[in-house]
C-alpha positions, 0 to 999 in steps of 0.5 A: 526451438521448435514452434509452440503448438497450442494443442500441446500447450492447452493440454498442459494447461488443462492438466494444471487446472485439474491438479489445481481443482484437487488442491484445496490449499492452493485454491484457497491461496489463489482466491481467498487469501488476496481478498482477505489480505486486502481487507485486513491490511487496508484497515490495519495500515493507515497514516490517518490520525483521528480522535487524538486524545487531548488534555486541556490546561486552561489557566485563563478560563475566559470566553476567548480561551474557551473559544480556542478549546472549542475550535479544537473540538469542532475540528473533528480531530481531537477528543478532550479526555482531561481538563487540568489545572496545572502543567505538572499534571501533563507529564503523568498523562503522557507517560502512560499514554493517556493523551497524545497532546496537551494544550496549555493556555496561559493566564492573561490570554484574553487580556493580551488579545484585547490589548492587541498583543500576541498571546502564545499557547503551548502544545505539549506532544508525546514524541515517542511516535514521531509520525503521530506527533508530527501530524498532531502538531500540524493539526494543532498549528492549523487550528490555532492559525485559523483561530488567530486569523478569525480574531484578526478579522473580527478586530480589524473588520478587514480581509487579510491581505493574503488568504490561502486557498488549498486544493487537493487533487486525486485524494481530496480528503487526504485519507489513507485508503486511496494511497494504500489500497492500490499499492497493497494490490501490487504487493499482495499479487506479487507475493501470491503469484510467485508463491502459487507457481513456486509449487508447480514444477516442484510438485511434479518432481515430488509426486513422481509425475515428471517421468510421465511429462519427460516421455511426452514430446512437449517442449519445455516452453510449452510446459512453462506456458501451459502451467502459467496460463491458468494462474494468469487467469486466476491472477487477473480475477484476483486483481479485479476482485481486489479493485472492486474491494477497494472501490466498494469497501474503502471508497477508492475511486477508479478514474482510469482506463480498465483495458490499460490496467488489465494489460499492465496487470497481465505483464506484471503477473506474467513476470511474477508467475515466471519468477515462481516457476523459475524458483520451483524449477531450480529447487524442486522442493515445494517447501523450499520453493515457497519459502524462497518465493516469500523471501524474494517477493515479500520484503522487497515489495513491501519495503522498497516499492514505495508503499510504506516509505518514500523512495526519494527519502531512502539512501542511494544504495537502497534507491538503486536496489529498488529500481529492480523491484517490479512492485515499485513500477506496478504501484505507480501504474495502479495509482496513476490509472485508478486515482489520476486517469493517466495513460500511456503517455505518462506510464510508458516507462512503467509499461516498459518495465512491466514488459521487461519483467515479463520477458525476464520472468518467462525467460528464467523459467524456461531456461531453468526447467529441464525435462531430463531425469537425473 
């Protein structure tokens, strides 16, 4: 292979920039879609459970029962929408989704507590949405446990023998955006990068400009790199904009090294852009190339990257497949650098995966591209 000359490479890059400037749809996809998707999915995808609609069946109606109900209200997670007199009224509310959880306080609740006997309370939850039901029950259990400990202290006037004190690192409020937004950046940039470059080579064939390119002494590696460079710059701008949206819109902290993140991001983007060019060179059709690029990037990066589902909980065949999904490693990089301030000593494995992805993506693109006319 002849040596790559910067002048010829820059000429191809300049040509691609001019074409991109005239293509308003590609410009919109490059600069507007990533930010819009981060904002949209950042608000839509949330594992937080707030403002849980609660029905209360207080069959004791005493000071202690009212204190327990007030504990649910003051926790800030529950909103009492119905006060009932019988458990028979709970089922119709759950059937039509009017409440998520019903708290049933039995008769004799205060009397049992005053006598030093345990008094169970019942939580009836709508299990149709298993995730919300589980989180709601955990909240209810924590509130009742705290209320019980408070009563024990009042009665015995002594501290409890064991007092748990939890401390959460990296996401102190246990909110969804710090977990979701870094992963969204990885998934969206993989999709957008591949789709943008999936148009490049196919556009040359469909517009009939490949004949002019074939007549030049430009090597195919120079063509691929020249077409990739402008989109790499756009991708880095998009990543920076997405991170700023995460910081200022969703209050996601940025604690790590921006230079390290830039290098890792560049490797990831080169691999994704190379994948798009490879698809474009093989299919030579803009429509087919964009459809295939969407197929091979969207579903794997969304389902098998660890963004939505814990990889460790997947069956082993899916865990094996996820090992070849680049977004899986880039999500770990984004979360590690943004939230934990970890460096190469922790992320070296993911860094090697990013380099390998970039080499494979570029190699496939260069190998598949042909200047020869049929």
